[in-house]
N, C-alpha and C positions, 0 to 999 in steps of 0.2 A: 279278284286281286284286292279290291278295296276292302272286302270283308276280312280277308286274311290280315291285311295291314291294321284294320280296326281291332281285330282280336288281339293281335300282337301288341299294339299300343295300349290296349286295355290292361293286358297282363303286366307290361312294363310300368304302367301307372300304379297298379295295385302293389307290385313289389316295391317300387320306389316310395310310395306312401307309407307302407309298413316299415320300411327302413328309416325314413325321415321322421315319422311321428309314431313312436312306439306305443303310446297310450291309446287304447282302443276307442274311448269316448272322444278324445280330441281328433283322432284320425277319422272317425265316422262323421264328425261335424265338418271337418275340412273337406272330405269327399262329398258330403251332401251339398255344401256350398258350390263346389265345382260342378256337380250335376245340375244344380239350380241355375247357375250362370249359363251352362251349356244349353239347357232348355229355353231359358229366356232369350238368349242371343239367337238361337235357332228359330224361335217363333218370330222374333223381330225381323230376321232376314227373310224367312219364308213368306210372311204375310204382308210385310211393308216394303222391303227392299227388292226382293226378287221380281214382283210384278212390275216395278218401275224399270229395273235393269233389263228385263226380258223384252221390253218394248223396242230397245235399240241394239241389244247384244245378240250376237250369233251364238246359239247354244253350243256349237262346236268348240268355240274358244273357251267357254265356261267349263266344258267337259275336260279340256286340257288344263285349265287353271287348277282344278282339284288336285290331281297328282303332282303338278309342278309345285304348288304351295307346300304339299307334304314333303317333297324332296328337300326343299329349303329348311323346313323345321327339323326333319329327321337328320339331315346332314349336320346341322348345328349340334344336335344331340350326339352324333357320332364323334365330333371333333373334341368333345370333352371326355376325359378319361373316366370321370365320375359325374355324370350329368346331374344337375340340380333337380329337385322336385318340381320347381316352377317350369323348367324347360320341358321335362317329361310331361307335366300336366298340360302345358300349352300345346304340345303335339297331340295329346289325347283330346283336349278340348276342341281343337280345330278340326280334327278328324270327325269327331261326333257331330260338331256343328254342320260340317259339310254333308254328312250322312242324313241329317234330319232336315236340312233346309235346301241345299243346292241339288244334291243328287236326285231326289225324286222329281223335281221340276225339270231339270235338264234331261233326265232319262226320258221322260214323257215327250219332251219337245224333239229329242233326237229320233225317237221311234215313230212319232206321229207323221213324219214325212215319208214313211215307207208304206208299201202296199200291205194289206191286211195279213197275208200269209207271212211275209218277212217280219212284220211287227210282232205277230203272235209267236213265231219261232224264236226271234231274238229275245223277247221278254222271258219266254220259258227257259231258254238256255241259260240266261243270266240269273233269273230268280231261282230256278230249281237246281240247275247244275252248278254254276260258278259260285253263287253266294253261299249255298249250303256246303258245297265241297270246300270252299275257302275256309269257312269257319271250322268245319270238322277236321280238315287237314291241318290247320293251324293248331287246333286243340291237341291232336296227336303229336305234332312236332314239339309243342311246348312241354308236353308230358315227358317226351324222350329227352329234351334238352335239360329239364330240371334234374334228371337222374345222372347226367354226365358232367355237368358244370357246377362249380361253386357259385355262390350268389353274385359276386362281383364279376367274374368271368362271364356269367350268364347274361348280365345286363349289357355288358359291352358287346357281346356276340349278337344278342337279340336286337340291339340298336343297329348293327350293321345289316342284319337280316331285314329289318324294317326299311332301311335305305334301299336295299336291293328290291324289296317288294314294291316300294314307291316308284322306283325306276322302271320296273317291268310294267306296272300299272300305267305309267306315262307312255311307254312304247306301245302298249295295246290300245290306249286311247288315241294315239297318233294314227294307228292303223284304222280305227273306226272312223275318225274324222276324215281320212282320205277317201273312205268308201262313200261318204255322204257329200254330194256336190254342194257348192255354195248356194245355188238356187233352192235346193231341197232343204238345206239347213236354215234358210231364211223363210221358208214357207209358213212357219208359225206366225210371223209378223203379218203376212197377208191375211191369214186366217183370223187372227185376233182383231185386225182392223175391220174385216167383214162382219164379225159377230158384234162389234161395238155399234155398227151402223144399223 
């Protein structure tokens, strides 16, 4: 679900950038700065902030924070009839930042608490099945949507679809969090303390 949302926000970002900045060179420069900020903030969060946060935070709550924060951003985007480039860019920026910094760390910490077979099966289902099917399915859906909607109707409709995807992502994350007991969710803290000694 996160990959579907990511692909959708990427498409919305590209369409909105083309609409707001018609000159190719200026648009390329603006997009390049956005990607540079995304990579810089992601690196800062992944290598400096996340190690500190993971010492006291339960990965289950961070797992829920990702879709919840996207719901807030995409909901704001849906409330505007013609969302600004900055708002669409902020949604895309935060989604990519989470993908690069939070998601890999939290995924590992969620799965490390499981037995080998469950961990292997869970990772394979998510990596091979859900992520790839999410991207491919969204690509097909976007292709079909562009043939049936005009540009303005398309952006409004896709913003609503993005909100729906974020809500479904949150619901599935809630289900995953319920399957992992609090003691298993905190096992990473005990393990990290043992490795430091």
